[in-house]
N, C-alpha and C positions, 0 to 999 in steps of 0.2 A: 504494500500500500504506500501511497505517496505521503511522505512526512508532512508536507505543507497542508494537505487536506486534513490529515489527522489532527494537526495542531491548530488549524484555523477554522475549519468547518465543523468538525465533530463537537467541540465544546458548545457551539451555538445550538446544536441539535439536542444534545443530552440534557440541556437545561430547559427544554420546552416543558411547560407544565400544563397538561390538558385540563380543560374545565369540564364539569359535569354537564351533560345535556339537560337543557331546560325544555321540557316538552310535556304538555298535558297528556298526550297520547302515551308516552312512556310511563308517566305517573299512573294512568288508568290501567296500563298493562302490568304495573308493579315491577317495571324494569328500571334498573339504574345503569346508565351508560356514560362513558366518556364521550365528549363531543368531538367527533372526527373533524368537523368543520373548524373547531377552535385549533386543532393540531395543524390543519392545512393553512389556516390564516397565519398562525405563528411561524410555521415553516416558511411561508412567503416573506414575512418580515425578516427572518433570520438569513434567508438565502440572499436577500437584498443587502443586508449588512456584510455578509461574506464577500459578495462581488465588489462592494466598495473597498474592502480590505485588499482584495486581489488587485484592483485598479491602483490603490495607493502603493502597494508593494511592487508594482510594475514600473517601467520607465515613463509611463504616462503621468501627466499632472492631474491628480484628482482635485477638482476645483471646489469640492464640497467637504473637504476634510474638517474644516473649522465650523462651517455653518451650512446646513442643508435646507434653509428656508429662503424664499425670495418673495418680495411683494409683487403681486400681479393684480392690477386694477384695485388696489387698496387692500387686498387680502393676502395673508401669508399663505404661500403654497410650499409644500414639501417637495424637495427634489430627490428623486431616487438615485440617479447617476448623472454626473456632469464631469467630463474630463477632456483634456487636451492631449492629442497625440498626432504627430506629423502635421502640426499646425492646423488641425481640424478640431473644432469645439463640438463635442457630442453631448446631447442631452438625451437620456434614455429613461423611460418610464417602465419599471419592472412589473411584469404581469406573468403569473404562473398559469393563467387561463385566459384565452382570447374569446371565449364564448359569453359575451355580454349581451344583455337585452338591448334593444335598439336605443333606448334613452341613455343607457350607460355608455354605449359606444359613442354617441354624439358628445356627451359631456367629457369623456376621457380624451377623445380626439381633439376637442376644443382646448382642453388643458395642455396637451402636448404643444399645440400651436402657440398658445399664450405664454407658456413657460419658456419655450424655445426662443420666442421673440424677446422676452424680458431678460434672458440670459445672454442674448446675442449669439446663440449657438448656430453653427452651420447646419447641423443635422439634429432633428428631433424625431424620436422613434420609440416604438415599444421594444423592450428586450424581454425575451422569454427565457429565463435562466434554467429551465428544465427541458428544453428541446434543443437538439443539435442544430437542425435546420428547419425553418418554417415550411409547412406544406404549401403546395401551390394554391390550394383553395383559399387558405387564410391570407396568403400573400396577395392574391388577386382581390379579395374582399377589402382589405385595408388599403392596398395601393390604389384601388379605384376611388377611395375616399381621400387620397393624397397623403396617406400615412404609411411610413415604412415600418417594417417589423423584422427584427433580427433575433437569431438564436445564438447559442453558445459558440458554435463554430465561427460565426462572424466576429463576435467579441474577442475570442482568442486570437483571431487574425489581426486585430488592432492593437493588442497589448501583449506584453511578454510575461505571461503567467508562469508560475512555478510548477505547472502540471499540464498534462495534455488533455484534450477532449475525452479521449478514451479513459484516462485515469479518473477524470471527474465523474463520468457516468457510471463507471465500475464502482467507484466509491459510493455514489448515491444508491446503487442497487445492493451492494454487498455489505455496506456499513450503516448507512443512514436508514434504509428501509427497515432492517430488523429492529433498530432502536425505536423508530416511530410505530412499528407494529406492536412492540412491547408496551408502548404508551397508550395503545388503544386505537390506532388508525386502522 
């Protein structure tokens, strides 16, 4: 196993604390379950933290190490990833799932445009940290709306990470998955 992934990603995963499902249905059935949704949400937050560490540990300039908030139309907006590499300023919105309802798609796409503009970024896009390459259907769906979508393979081609794409996905399958299953996923 890759030492960088073990030292950087694994601690973020093992500290995930699942919440109990709150459901009248489960109560009526007399069932007590951990919320798999809470695990997935926390995983998404942790994988975002991990990729910011990867960017910081690369030769790229992580522009949000000190502060990941920016004012957009008078409101503070949280920035997932913003880095400079090869004189290109990238703003990426991290998403582990691209299947939004139509209203959420519009709001998320608008956020990307607004934050990209506020940052003065050259490229604003979605980054899916759990997919190697985005499938053609999703690429077409988002590209037709003027939004780019990138996977892990693309990001690794832009930064000099301390692991390969293969090592990353193997680590997710062989180390992260069993830990999350044990927590109730």
